[in-house]
A tleap script that builds the chain and sets N, CA, C and O, in Angstrom:
source leaprc.protein.ff14SB
mol = sequence {
  NMET ASP GLN ARG VAL SER PHE VAL THR LEU
  ALA VAL ARG ASP LEU ASP ALA SER ARG ALA
  PHE TYR VAL ASP GLY LEU GLY TRP THR ALA
  ALA LEU ASP VAL PRO ASP GLU VAL LEU MET
  ILE GLN VAL GLY GLU HIE VAL VAL LEU SER
  LEU TRP VAL ALA ASN GLU PHE GLU ALA GLU
  VAL GLY PRO ILE ASN ARG GLY ALA GLY VAL
  ALA PRO ILE ALA LEU ALA HIE ASN VAL ALA
  THR GLU ALA GLU VAL ASP GLU VAL LEU ALA
  LEU VAL ARG SER LEU GLY ALA ASP PRO VAL
  HIE ASP ALA VAL ARG ARG ASP TRP GLY GLY
  TYR THR GLY TYR PHE ALA ASP PRO ASP GLY
  PHE ARG TRP GLU VAL ALA THR ASN PRO GLY
  PRO ILE GLY GLN ALA VAL LEU CPRO
}
set mol.1.N position { 91.572 126.900 112.812 }
set mol.1.CA position { 92.071 125.645 113.343 }
set mol.1.C position { 93.343 125.270 112.598 }
set mol.1.O position { 93.386 125.305 111.369 }
set mol.2.N position { 94.389 124.908 113.358 }
set mol.2.CA position { 95.645 124.474 112.756 }
set mol.2.C position { 95.458 123.151 112.014 }
set mol.2.O position { 94.632 122.327 112.405 }
set mol.3.N position { 96.210 122.956 110.966 }
set mol.3.CA position { 96.176 121.716 110.180 }
set mol.3.C position { 97.112 120.694 110.814 }
set mol.3.O position { 98.294 120.631 110.477 }
set mol.4.N position { 96.567 119.879 111.751 }
set mol.4.CA position { 97.374 118.859 112.430 }
set mol.4.C position { 96.472 117.876 113.154 }
set mol.4.O position { 95.300 118.158 113.404 }
set mol.5.N position { 97.020 116.740 113.482 }
set mol.5.CA position { 96.366 115.724 114.300 }
set mol.5.C position { 97.212 115.568 115.546 }
set mol.5.O position { 98.425 115.386 115.445 }
set mol.6.N position { 96.597 115.634 116.725 }
set mol.6.CA position { 97.332 115.554 117.982 }
set mol.6.C position { 97.273 114.168 118.608 }
set mol.6.O position { 98.280 113.670 119.111 }
set mol.7.N position { 96.096 113.539 118.579 }
set mol.7.CA position { 95.901 112.206 119.140 }
set mol.7.C position { 95.229 111.318 118.110 }
set mol.7.O position { 94.349 111.759 117.370 }
set mol.8.N position { 95.651 110.065 118.072 }
set mol.8.CA position { 94.929 109.017 117.362 }
set mol.8.C position { 94.478 108.070 118.467 }
set mol.8.O position { 95.305 107.443 119.128 }
set mol.9.N position { 93.162 107.967 118.667 }
set mol.9.CA position { 92.619 107.159 119.752 }
set mol.9.C position { 91.939 105.929 119.173 }
set mol.9.O position { 91.083 106.027 118.293 }
set mol.10.N position { 92.334 104.775 119.680 }
set mol.10.CA position { 91.739 103.510 119.259 }
set mol.10.C position { 91.073 102.852 120.459 }
set mol.10.O position { 91.678 102.749 121.526 }
set mol.11.N position { 89.839 102.409 120.295 }
set mol.11.CA position { 89.136 101.676 121.345 }
set mol.11.C position { 89.593 100.222 121.280 }
set mol.11.O position { 89.466 99.577 120.239 }
set mol.12.N position { 90.129 99.700 122.396 }
set mol.12.CA position { 90.676 98.339 122.419 }
set mol.12.C position { 89.889 97.440 123.368 }
set mol.12.O position { 89.352 97.898 124.377 }
set mol.13.N position { 89.830 96.166 123.030 }
set mol.13.CA position { 89.114 95.186 123.858 }
set mol.13.C position { 89.910 94.801 125.088 }
set mol.13.O position { 89.344 94.631 126.168 }
set mol.14.N position { 91.223 94.660 124.934 }
set mol.14.CA position { 92.072 94.143 126.005 }
set mol.14.C position { 93.319 95.016 126.108 }
set mol.14.O position { 94.261 94.866 125.330 }
set mol.15.N position { 93.313 95.924 127.074 }
set mol.15.CA position { 94.425 96.865 127.221 }
set mol.15.C position { 95.726 96.144 127.553 }
set mol.15.O position { 96.796 96.572 127.120 }
set mol.16.N position { 95.647 95.055 128.317 }
set mol.16.CA position { 96.861 94.301 128.639 }
set mol.16.C position { 97.496 93.709 127.378 }
set mol.16.O position { 98.718 93.715 127.233 }
set mol.17.N position { 96.666 93.201 126.474 }
set mol.17.CA position { 97.186 92.654 125.215 }
set mol.17.C position { 97.811 93.764 124.374 }
set mol.17.O position { 98.850 93.560 123.746 }
set mol.18.N position { 97.184 94.931 124.361 }
set mol.18.CA position { 97.748 96.065 123.617 }
set mol.18.C position { 99.078 96.501 124.217 }
set mol.18.O position { 100.029 96.782 123.488 }
set mol.19.N position { 99.146 96.558 125.540 }
set mol.19.CA position { 100.395 96.925 126.212 }
set mol.19.C position { 101.489 95.910 125.895 }
set mol.19.O position { 102.625 96.280 125.600 }
set mol.20.N position { 101.136 94.628 125.958 }
set mol.20.CA position { 102.111 93.578 125.657 }
set mol.20.C position { 102.643 93.721 124.233 }
set mol.20.O position { 103.829 93.499 123.988 }
set mol.21.N position { 101.778 94.086 123.301 }
set mol.21.CA position { 102.190 94.223 121.905 }
set mol.21.C position { 103.032 95.481 121.690 }
set mol.21.O position { 104.159 95.397 121.201 }
set mol.22.N position { 102.498 96.628 122.047 }
set mol.22.CA position { 103.160 97.898 121.733 }
set mol.22.C position { 104.354 98.207 122.644 }
set mol.22.O position { 105.405 98.628 122.162 }
set mol.23.N position { 104.198 98.002 123.951 }
set mol.23.CA position { 105.251 98.374 124.896 }
set mol.23.C position { 106.244 97.233 125.080 }
set mol.23.O position { 107.440 97.410 124.850 }
set mol.24.N position { 105.759 96.070 125.490 }
set mol.24.CA position { 106.666 94.951 125.737 }
set mol.24.C position { 107.243 94.389 124.442 }
set mol.24.O position { 108.431 94.073 124.385 }
set mol.25.N position { 106.419 94.260 123.402 }
set mol.25.CA position { 106.867 93.663 122.145 }
set mol.25.C position { 107.655 94.606 121.263 }
set mol.25.O position { 108.797 94.320 120.903 }
set mol.26.N position { 107.046 95.735 120.912 }
set mol.26.CA position { 107.708 96.681 120.015 }
set mol.26.C position { 108.735 97.552 120.726 }
set mol.26.O position { 109.594 98.158 120.085 }
set mol.27.N position { 108.646 97.613 122.043 }
set mol.27.CA position { 109.598 98.415 122.799 }
set mol.27.C position { 109.259 99.893 122.840 }
set mol.27.O position { 110.116 100.713 123.168 }
set mol.28.N position { 108.000 100.252 122.505 }
set mol.28.CA position { 107.589 101.645 122.580 }
set mol.28.C position { 107.422 102.023 124.045 }
set mol.28.O position { 107.192 101.156 124.888 }
set mol.29.N position { 107.538 103.304 124.350 }
set mol.29.CA position { 107.493 103.786 125.726 }
set mol.29.C position { 106.145 104.422 126.039 }
set mol.29.O position { 105.661 105.283 125.304 }
set mol.30.N position { 105.551 103.986 127.138 }
set mol.30.CA position { 104.282 104.570 127.568 }
set mol.30.C position { 104.532 105.965 128.129 }
set mol.30.O position { 105.412 106.158 128.967 }
set mol.31.N position { 103.747 106.938 127.659 }
set mol.31.CA position { 103.807 108.288 128.218 }
set mol.31.C position { 102.829 108.405 129.380 }
set mol.31.O position { 103.048 109.173 130.316 }
set mol.32.N position { 101.747 107.634 129.307 }
set mol.32.CA position { 100.744 107.571 130.363 }
set mol.32.C position { 100.151 106.175 130.335 }
set mol.32.O position { 99.752 105.687 129.277 }
set mol.33.N position { 100.090 105.535 131.485 }
set mol.33.CA position { 99.560 104.175 131.562 }
set mol.33.C position { 98.656 104.078 132.783 }
set mol.33.O position { 99.133 104.026 133.917 }
set mol.34.N position { 97.347 104.055 132.545 }
set mol.34.CA position { 96.361 103.933 133.605 }
set mol.34.C position { 95.726 102.552 133.444 }
set mol.34.O position { 94.894 102.359 132.558 }
set mol.35.N position { 96.109 101.580 134.296 }
set mol.35.CA position { 95.591 100.218 134.157 }
set mol.35.C position { 94.065 100.188 134.045 }
set mol.35.O position { 93.353 100.930 134.721 }
set mol.36.N position { 93.602 99.316 133.179 }
set mol.36.CA position { 92.168 99.116 132.937 }
set mol.36.C position { 91.463 100.346 132.371 }
set mol.36.O position { 90.234 100.416 132.401 }
set mol.37.N position { 92.220 101.316 131.856 }
set mol.37.CA position { 91.588 102.500 131.295 }
set mol.37.C position { 92.226 102.950 129.986 }
set mol.37.O position { 91.577 102.913 128.941 }
set mol.38.N position { 93.512 103.383 130.030 }
set mol.38.CA position { 94.124 103.959 128.836 }
set mol.38.C position { 95.645 103.797 128.872 }
set mol.38.O position { 96.269 103.814 129.932 }
set mol.39.N position { 96.210 103.641 127.688 }
set mol.39.CA position { 97.655 103.615 127.492 }
set mol.39.C position { 97.954 104.630 126.398 }
set mol.39.O position { 97.428 104.529 125.289 }
set mol.40.N position { 98.811 105.621 126.713 }
set mol.40.CA position { 99.156 106.636 125.731 }
set mol.40.C position { 100.646 106.551 125.426 }
set mol.40.O position { 101.481 106.442 126.324 }
set mol.41.N position { 100.954 106.605 124.135 }
set mol.41.CA position { 102.321 106.484 123.658 }
set mol.41.C position { 102.583 107.661 122.718 }
set mol.41.O position { 101.880 107.836 121.723 }
set mol.42.N position { 103.590 108.460 123.036 }
set mol.42.CA position { 103.932 109.558 122.141 }
set mol.42.C position { 104.671 108.971 120.955 }
set mol.42.O position { 105.782 108.458 121.091 }
set mol.43.N position { 104.041 109.051 119.781 }
set mol.43.CA position { 104.588 108.413 118.581 }
set mol.43.C position { 105.221 109.401 117.612 }
set mol.43.O position { 105.765 109.004 116.581 }
set mol.44.N position { 105.151 110.651 117.932 }
set mol.44.CA position { 105.762 111.693 117.113 }
set mol.44.C position { 105.974 112.915 117.979 }
set mol.44.O position { 105.553 112.950 119.135 }
set mol.45.N position { 106.621 113.910 117.422 }
set mol.45.CA position { 106.922 115.100 118.215 }
set mol.45.C position { 105.659 115.704 118.830 }
set mol.45.O position { 105.675 116.181 119.964 }
set mol.46.N position { 104.568 115.676 118.067 }
set mol.46.CA position { 103.315 116.263 118.544 }
set mol.46.C position { 102.134 115.324 118.321 }
set mol.46.O position { 101.010 115.782 118.114 }
set mol.47.N position { 102.379 114.007 118.361 }
set mol.47.CA position { 101.314 113.031 118.101 }
set mol.47.C position { 101.351 111.928 119.148 }
set mol.47.O position { 102.409 111.377 119.453 }
set mol.48.N position { 100.175 111.612 119.696 }
set mol.48.CA position { 100.049 110.565 120.702 }
set mol.48.C position { 99.084 109.491 120.195 }
set mol.48.O position { 98.003 109.794 119.691 }
set mol.49.N position { 99.499 108.234 120.339 }
set mol.49.CA position { 98.614 107.096 120.090 }
set mol.49.C position { 97.981 106.753 121.429 }
set mol.49.O position { 98.679 106.415 122.385 }
set mol.50.N position { 96.664 106.840 121.495 }
set mol.50.CA position { 95.925 106.586 122.727 }
set mol.50.C position { 95.124 105.297 122.557 }
set mol.50.O position { 94.246 105.210 121.699 }
set mol.51.N position { 95.430 104.312 123.371 }
set mol.51.CA position { 94.734 103.025 123.338 }
set mol.51.C position { 93.816 102.993 124.555 }
set mol.51.O position { 94.278 102.904 125.692 }
set mol.52.N position { 92.544 103.064 124.308 }
set mol.52.CA position { 91.552 103.286 125.342 }
set mol.52.C position { 90.645 102.072 125.451 }
set mol.52.O position { 90.143 101.591 124.435 }
set mol.53.N position { 90.425 101.571 126.647 }
set mol.53.CA position { 89.527 100.434 126.857 }
set mol.53.C position { 88.166 100.790 126.249 }
set mol.53.O position { 87.648 101.883 126.479 }
set mol.54.N position { 87.595 99.871 125.479 }
set mol.54.CA position { 86.394 100.156 124.693 }
set mol.54.C position { 85.239 100.716 125.513 }
set mol.54.O position { 84.596 101.674 125.083 }
set mol.55.N position { 84.959 100.147 126.684 }
set mol.55.CA position { 83.805 100.654 127.444 }
set mol.55.C position { 84.058 102.067 127.974 }
set mol.55.O position { 83.118 102.852 128.100 }
set mol.56.N position { 85.318 102.402 128.287 }
set mol.56.CA position { 85.657 103.767 128.702 }
set mol.56.C position { 85.507 104.724 127.514 }
set mol.56.O position { 85.023 105.845 127.670 }
set mol.57.N position { 85.918 104.280 126.347 }
set mol.57.CA position { 85.781 105.055 125.115 }
set mol.57.C position { 84.305 105.354 124.845 }
set mol.57.O position { 83.919 106.495 124.590 }
set mol.58.N position { 83.500 104.306 124.910 }
set mol.58.CA position { 82.060 104.463 124.646 }
set mol.58.C position { 81.389 105.400 125.634 }
set mol.58.O position { 80.490 106.155 125.263 }
set mol.59.N position { 81.822 105.358 126.899 }
set mol.59.CA position { 81.228 106.223 127.912 }
set mol.59.C position { 81.428 107.701 127.577 }
set mol.59.O position { 80.607 108.542 127.943 }
set mol.60.N position { 82.503 108.005 126.893 }
set mol.60.CA position { 82.786 109.404 126.565 }
set mol.60.C position { 82.283 109.821 125.195 }
set mol.60.O position { 81.746 110.919 125.044 }
set mol.61.N position { 82.447 108.957 124.182 }
set mol.61.CA position { 82.132 109.380 122.810 }
set mol.61.C position { 80.860 108.776 122.236 }
set mol.61.O position { 80.375 109.230 121.200 }
set mol.62.N position { 80.314 107.762 122.889 }
set mol.62.CA position { 79.095 107.134 122.393 }
set mol.62.C position { 79.350 105.731 121.893 }
set mol.62.O position { 80.489 105.264 121.881 }
set mol.63.N position { 78.274 105.050 121.475 }
set mol.63.CA position { 78.367 103.642 121.084 }
set mol.63.C position { 79.341 103.399 119.933 }
set mol.63.O position { 79.453 104.191 118.997 }
set mol.64.N position { 80.034 102.275 120.045 }
set mol.64.CA position { 80.941 101.826 118.985 }
set mol.64.C position { 80.122 100.998 117.999 }
set mol.64.O position { 79.310 100.164 118.401 }
set mol.65.N position { 80.338 101.232 116.722 }
set mol.65.CA position { 79.690 100.442 115.682 }
set mol.65.C position { 80.395 99.096 115.601 }
set mol.65.O position { 81.552 99.019 115.187 }
set mol.66.N position { 79.706 98.050 115.990 }
set mol.66.CA position { 80.299 96.715 115.967 }
set mol.66.C position { 79.640 95.896 114.864 }
set mol.66.O position { 78.432 95.982 114.641 }
set mol.67.N position { 80.446 95.114 114.188 }
set mol.67.CA position { 79.918 94.285 113.124 }
set mol.67.C position { 81.052 93.611 112.389 }
set mol.67.O position { 82.217 93.713 112.774 }
set mol.68.N position { 80.696 92.929 111.337 }
set mol.68.CA position { 81.699 92.219 110.548 }
set mol.68.C position { 82.573 93.208 109.788 }
set mol.68.O position { 82.177 94.340 109.511 }
set mol.69.N position { 83.743 92.754 109.469 }
set mol.69.CA position { 84.644 93.567 108.656 }
set mol.69.C position { 85.719 94.248 109.470 }
set mol.69.O position { 85.833 94.043 110.678 }
set mol.70.N position { 86.492 95.050 108.800 }
set mol.70.CA position { 87.643 95.738 109.371 }
set mol.70.C position { 87.247 97.169 109.700 }
set mol.70.O position { 86.465 97.782 108.972 }
set mol.71.N position { 87.786 97.709 110.799 }
set mol.71.CA position { 87.555 99.117 111.126 }
set mol.71.C position { 88.026 99.972 109.952 }
set mol.71.O position { 89.073 99.693 109.369 }
set mol.72.N position { 87.267 101.010 109.599 }
set mol.72.CA position { 87.609 101.818 108.426 }
set mol.72.C position { 88.723 102.833 108.698 }
set mol.72.O position { 88.554 104.037 108.509 }
set mol.73.N position { 89.868 102.304 109.150 }
set mol.73.CA position { 91.019 103.158 109.423 }
set mol.73.C position { 92.276 102.314 109.236 }
set mol.73.O position { 92.282 101.121 109.539 }
set mol.74.N position { 93.325 102.933 108.742 }
set mol.74.CA position { 94.630 102.271 108.684 }
set mol.74.C position { 95.659 103.259 109.212 }
set mol.74.O position { 95.620 104.447 108.893 }
set mol.75.N position { 96.565 102.760 110.010 }
set mol.75.CA position { 97.669 103.551 110.528 }
set mol.75.C position { 98.898 103.175 109.715 }
set mol.75.O position { 98.969 102.071 109.175 }
set mol.76.N position { 99.850 104.066 109.623 }
set mol.76.CA position { 101.036 103.766 108.822 }
set mol.76.C position { 102.311 104.068 109.589 }
set mol.76.O position { 102.397 105.041 110.338 }
set mol.77.N position { 103.288 103.213 109.384 }
set mol.77.CA position { 104.631 103.393 109.924 }
set mol.77.C position { 105.555 103.395 108.710 }
set mol.77.O position { 105.787 102.357 108.091 }
set mol.78.N position { 106.078 104.575 108.380 }
set mol.78.CA position { 106.941 104.683 107.217 }
set mol.78.C position { 108.405 104.576 107.619 }
set mol.78.O position { 108.821 105.078 108.663 }
set mol.79.N position { 109.172 103.914 106.769 }
set mol.79.CA position { 110.605 103.723 106.968 }
set mol.79.C position { 111.319 104.109 105.674 }
set mol.79.O position { 110.679 104.383 104.659 }
set mol.80.N position { 112.648 104.128 105.723 }
set mol.80.CA position { 113.423 104.629 104.583 }
set mol.80.C position { 113.670 103.605 103.482 }
set mol.80.O position { 113.833 103.980 102.321 }
set mol.81.N position { 113.700 102.304 103.831 }
set mol.81.CA position { 114.090 101.305 102.827 }
set mol.81.C position { 113.150 100.105 102.815 }
set mol.81.O position { 112.412 99.860 103.769 }
set mol.82.N position { 113.196 99.371 101.720 }
set mol.82.CA position { 112.406 98.142 101.616 }
set mol.82.C position { 112.858 97.122 102.658 }
set mol.82.O position { 112.030 96.406 103.221 }
set mol.83.N position { 114.154 97.050 102.917 }
set mol.83.CA position { 114.663 96.111 103.924 }
set mol.83.C position { 114.063 96.409 105.293 }
set mol.83.O position { 113.749 95.488 106.048 }
set mol.84.N position { 113.902 97.702 105.620 }
set mol.84.CA position { 113.295 98.065 106.898 }
set mol.84.C position { 111.823 97.653 106.946 }
set mol.84.O position { 111.338 97.234 107.997 }
set mol.85.N position { 111.114 97.764 105.836 }
set mol.85.CA position { 109.722 97.299 105.782 }
set mol.85.C position { 109.683 95.823 106.163 }
set mol.85.O position { 108.897 95.414 107.017 }
set mol.86.N position { 110.543 95.025 105.517 }
set mol.86.CA position { 110.569 93.585 105.789 }
set mol.86.C position { 110.951 93.297 107.244 }
set mol.86.O position { 110.397 92.387 107.861 }
set mol.87.N position { 111.895 94.068 107.793 }
set mol.87.CA position { 112.322 93.867 109.187 }
set mol.87.C position { 111.183 94.145 110.162 }
set mol.87.O position { 110.965 93.378 111.100 }
set mol.88.N position { 110.462 95.233 109.945 }
set mol.88.CA position { 109.355 95.575 110.848 }
set mol.88.C position { 108.255 94.525 110.742 }
set mol.88.O position { 107.707 94.099 111.759 }
set mol.89.N position { 107.929 94.108 109.531 }
set mol.89.CA position { 106.896 93.079 109.374 }
set mol.89.C position { 107.310 91.767 110.048 }
set mol.89.O position { 106.476 91.093 110.652 }
set mol.90.N position { 108.572 91.409 109.949 }
set mol.90.CA position { 109.062 90.197 110.621 }
set mol.90.C position { 108.956 90.349 112.137 }
set mol.90.O position { 108.571 89.405 112.827 }
set mol.91.N position { 109.292 91.518 112.655 }
set mol.91.CA position { 109.208 91.753 114.096 }
set mol.91.C position { 107.781 91.623 114.602 }
set mol.91.O position { 107.529 90.887 115.556 }
set mol.92.N position { 106.842 92.326 113.978 }
set mol.92.CA position { 105.466 92.294 114.484 }
set mol.92.C position { 104.850 90.908 114.347 }
set mol.92.O position { 104.046 90.495 115.183 }
set mol.93.N position { 105.219 90.207 113.317 }
set mol.93.CA position { 104.703 88.849 113.148 }
set mol.93.C position { 105.298 87.911 114.197 }
set mol.93.O position { 104.637 86.961 114.616 }
set mol.94.N position { 106.544 88.165 114.630 }
set mol.94.CA position { 107.136 87.353 115.697 }
set mol.94.C position { 106.424 87.601 117.019 }
set mol.94.O position { 106.497 86.779 117.932 }
set mol.95.N position { 105.729 88.744 117.123 }
set mol.95.CA position { 104.965 89.081 118.319 }
set mol.95.C position { 103.526 88.579 118.234 }
set mol.95.O position { 102.728 88.811 119.143 }
set mol.96.N position { 103.199 87.899 117.152 }
set mol.96.CA position { 101.865 87.337 116.993 }
set mol.96.C position { 100.901 88.183 116.187 }
set mol.96.O position { 99.715 87.863 116.110 }
set mol.97.N position { 101.389 89.262 115.582 }
set mol.97.CA position { 100.509 90.098 114.768 }
set mol.97.C position { 100.016 89.305 113.555 }
set mol.97.O position { 100.754 88.520 112.960 }
set mol.98.N position { 98.763 89.531 113.213 }
set mol.98.CA position { 98.164 88.889 112.052 }
set mol.98.C position { 98.814 89.444 110.790 }
set mol.98.O position { 98.747 90.648 110.545 }
set mol.99.N position { 99.447 88.582 109.977 }
set mol.99.CA position { 100.077 89.065 108.735 }
set mol.99.C position { 99.035 89.275 107.645 }
set mol.99.O position { 98.761 88.362 106.866 }
set mol.100.N position { 98.464 90.445 107.585 }
set mol.100.CA position { 97.362 90.735 106.677 }
set mol.100.C position { 97.792 90.697 105.222 }
set mol.100.O position { 97.094 90.125 104.385 }
set mol.101.N position { 98.943 91.306 104.907 }
set mol.101.CA position { 99.392 91.339 103.516 }
set mol.101.C position { 100.902 91.477 103.496 }
set mol.101.O position { 101.452 92.418 104.069 }
set mol.102.N position { 101.577 90.538 102.835 }
set mol.102.CA position { 103.027 90.635 102.693 }
set mol.102.C position { 103.395 91.898 101.912 }
set mol.102.O position { 102.585 92.421 101.146 }
set mol.103.N position { 104.598 92.373 102.111 }
set mol.103.CA position { 105.056 93.577 101.411 }
set mol.103.C position { 105.224 93.302 99.922 }
set mol.103.O position { 105.741 92.264 99.509 }
set mol.104.N position { 104.772 94.261 99.138 }
set mol.104.CA position { 104.903 94.203 97.681 }
set mol.104.C position { 105.213 95.597 97.159 }
set mol.104.O position { 104.947 96.599 97.824 }
set mol.105.N position { 105.778 95.645 95.963 }
set mol.105.CA position { 105.999 96.929 95.307 }
set mol.105.C position { 104.662 97.383 94.722 }
set mol.105.O position { 103.973 96.623 94.041 }
set mol.106.N position { 104.319 98.613 94.998 }
set mol.106.CA position { 103.033 99.167 94.563 }
set mol.106.C position { 103.195 99.948 93.260 }
set mol.106.O position { 104.281 100.435 92.946 }
set mol.107.N position { 102.104 100.060 92.511 }
set mol.107.CA position { 102.117 100.791 91.240 }
set mol.107.C position { 102.592 102.233 91.399 }
set mol.107.O position { 103.170 102.797 90.470 }
set mol.108.N position { 102.357 102.829 92.556 }
set mol.108.CA position { 102.729 104.228 92.763 }
set mol.108.C position { 104.199 104.396 93.172 }
set mol.108.O position { 104.646 105.515 93.424 }
set mol.109.N position { 104.965 103.267 93.240 }
set mol.109.CA position { 106.388 103.347 93.484 }
set mol.109.C position { 106.852 102.981 94.877 }
set mol.109.O position { 108.053 102.878 95.126 }
set mol.110.N position { 105.916 102.783 95.786 }
set mol.110.CA position { 106.283 102.413 97.148 }
set mol.110.C position { 106.360 100.914 97.340 }
set mol.110.O position { 106.109 100.141 96.415 }
set mol.111.N position { 106.706 100.516 98.537 }
set mol.111.CA position { 106.813 99.111 98.930 }
set mol.111.C position { 106.133 99.016 100.284 }
set mol.111.O position { 106.601 99.606 101.258 }
set mol.112.N position { 105.023 98.272 100.354 }
set mol.112.CA position { 104.225 98.247 101.578 }
set mol.112.C position { 103.691 96.861 101.886 }
set mol.112.O position { 103.497 96.028 101.001 }
set mol.113.N position { 103.460 96.643 103.176 }
set mol.113.CA position { 102.791 95.448 103.668 }
set mol.113.C position { 101.935 95.840 104.857 }
set mol.113.O position { 102.055 96.950 105.374 }
set mol.114.N position { 101.070 94.933 105.291 }
set mol.114.CA position { 100.133 95.236 106.377 }
set mol.114.C position { 100.152 94.148 107.439 }
set mol.114.O position { 100.382 92.972 107.158 }
set mol.115.N position { 99.899 94.587 108.682 }
set mol.115.CA position { 99.649 93.650 109.772 }
set mol.115.C position { 98.497 94.187 110.607 }
set mol.115.O position { 98.122 95.353 110.493 }
set mol.116.N position { 97.942 93.322 111.448 }
set mol.116.CA position { 96.871 93.726 112.359 }
set mol.116.C position { 97.367 93.618 113.794 }
set mol.116.O position { 98.014 92.638 114.165 }
set mol.117.N position { 97.055 94.640 114.606 }
set mol.117.CA position { 97.423 94.608 116.022 }
set mol.117.C position { 96.448 93.685 116.773 }
set mol.117.O position { 95.574 93.091 116.141 }
set mol.118.N position { 96.572 93.549 118.093 }
set mol.118.CA position { 95.701 92.620 118.818 }
set mol.118.C position { 94.201 92.885 118.663 }
set mol.118.O position { 93.396 91.971 118.842 }
set mol.119.N position { 93.814 94.120 118.334 }
set mol.119.CA position { 92.398 94.426 118.134 }
set mol.119.C position { 91.990 94.418 116.672 }
set mol.119.O position { 90.849 94.743 116.344 }
set mol.120.N position { 92.913 94.051 115.788 }
set mol.120.CA position { 92.591 93.983 114.371 }
set mol.120.C position { 92.799 95.282 113.614 }
set mol.120.O position { 92.523 95.344 112.416 }
set mol.121.N position { 93.286 96.334 114.294 }
set mol.121.CA position { 93.555 97.577 113.578 }
set mol.121.C position { 94.692 97.347 112.598 }
set mol.121.O position { 95.724 96.774 112.946 }
set mol.122.N position { 94.491 97.797 111.375 }
set mol.122.CA position { 95.471 97.592 110.321 }
set mol.122.C position { 96.565 98.643 110.378 }
set mol.122.O position { 96.309 99.843 110.477 }
set mol.123.N position { 97.788 98.151 110.311 }
set mol.123.CA position { 98.969 99.005 110.216 }
set mol.123.C position { 99.645 98.721 108.886 }
set mol.123.O position { 99.883 97.566 108.533 }
set mol.124.N position { 99.948 99.774 108.158 }
set mol.124.CA position { 100.740 99.658 106.943 }
set mol.124.C position { 102.188 99.960 107.315 }
set mol.124.O position { 102.461 100.922 108.033 }
set mol.125.N position { 103.103 99.147 106.832 }
set mol.125.CA position { 104.529 99.423 106.961 }
set mol.125.C position { 104.998 99.720 105.546 }
set mol.125.O position { 104.847 98.895 104.646 }
set mol.126.N position { 105.576 100.923 105.354 }
set mol.126.CA position { 105.821 101.370 103.984 }
set mol.126.C position { 107.110 102.153 103.837 }
set mol.126.O position { 107.600 102.793 104.767 }
set mol.127.N position { 107.631 102.074 102.632 }
set mol.127.CA position { 108.619 103.049 102.193 }
set mol.127.C position { 107.983 103.733 100.988 }
set mol.127.O position { 107.477 103.077 100.077 }
set mol.128.N position { 108.020 105.050 101.002 }
set mol.128.CA position { 107.381 105.845 99.977 }
set mol.128.C position { 108.426 106.794 99.406 }
set mol.128.O position { 108.887 107.692 100.110 }
set mol.129.N position { 108.809 106.614 98.137 }
set mol.129.CA position { 109.896 107.421 97.573 }
set mol.129.C position { 109.512 108.863 97.251 }
set mol.129.O position { 110.383 109.679 96.947 }
set mol.130.N position { 108.232 109.185 97.314 }
set mol.130.CA position { 107.804 110.533 96.959 }
set mol.130.C position { 108.055 111.546 98.067 }
set mol.130.O position { 108.386 111.179 99.194 }
set mol.131.N position { 107.895 112.824 97.736 }
set mol.131.CA position { 108.146 113.883 98.709 }
set mol.131.C position { 107.311 113.745 99.988 }
set mol.131.O position { 107.827 113.980 101.081 }
set mol.132.N position { 106.039 113.373 99.873 }
set mol.132.CA position { 105.204 113.242 101.063 }
set mol.132.C position { 105.693 112.082 101.941 }
set mol.132.O position { 105.634 112.160 103.168 }
set mol.133.N position { 106.170 111.022 101.313 }
set mol.133.CA position { 106.709 109.889 102.065 }
set mol.133.C position { 108.000 110.250 102.774 }
set mol.133.O position { 108.232 109.808 103.899 }
set mol.134.N position { 108.826 111.032 102.145 }
set mol.134.CA position { 110.077 111.456 102.761 }
set mol.134.C position { 109.837 112.457 103.878 }
set mol.134.O position { 110.613 112.519 104.831 }
set mol.135.N position { 108.777 113.237 103.774 }
set mol.135.CA position { 108.471 114.267 104.768 }
set mol.135.C position { 108.128 113.681 106.140 }
set mol.135.O position { 108.282 114.360 107.155 }
set mol.136.N position { 107.670 112.441 106.180 }
set mol.136.CA position { 107.248 111.859 107.461 }
set mol.136.C position { 108.347 111.062 108.134 }
set mol.136.O position { 108.142 110.546 109.233 }
set mol.137.N position { 109.493 110.948 107.514 }
set mol.137.CA position { 110.603 110.201 108.125 }
set mol.137.C position { 111.322 111.063 109.162 }
set mol.137.O position { 111.445 112.277 108.995 }
set mol.138.N position { 111.796 110.424 110.235 }
set mol.138.CA position { 112.532 111.197 111.236 }
set mol.138.C position { 113.872 111.696 110.701 }
set mol.138.O position { 114.614 112.364 111.421 }
savepdb mol mol.pdb
quit
């Protein structure tokens, strides 16, 4: 098996709200948009973010664990500079994203902050000065 991830699929409560946030708000382009079912956005050369209506997701993969707390996953959007981190956080917050954590300098040398999308999925916005952080930049 090749060492790669092809799709990141998130089960969403309200596909219209997700579309409004990612496509209308952030300006990302839908690669596939099936109303009331799934919205797919190519987010990298070989990576697709798939936002799937929760009941459709459950029908295929099984019951979703629902309960208190945050989903045990974080997505990251890395940028080249601290100013870009602040710009992205300002943009998503202007779209109504929950400002989970303001950007701060981290002990490991990066600068990161967090927001939550309409379904509460956590996104980290980061600049990472190390080789692995530079490797993910376009």
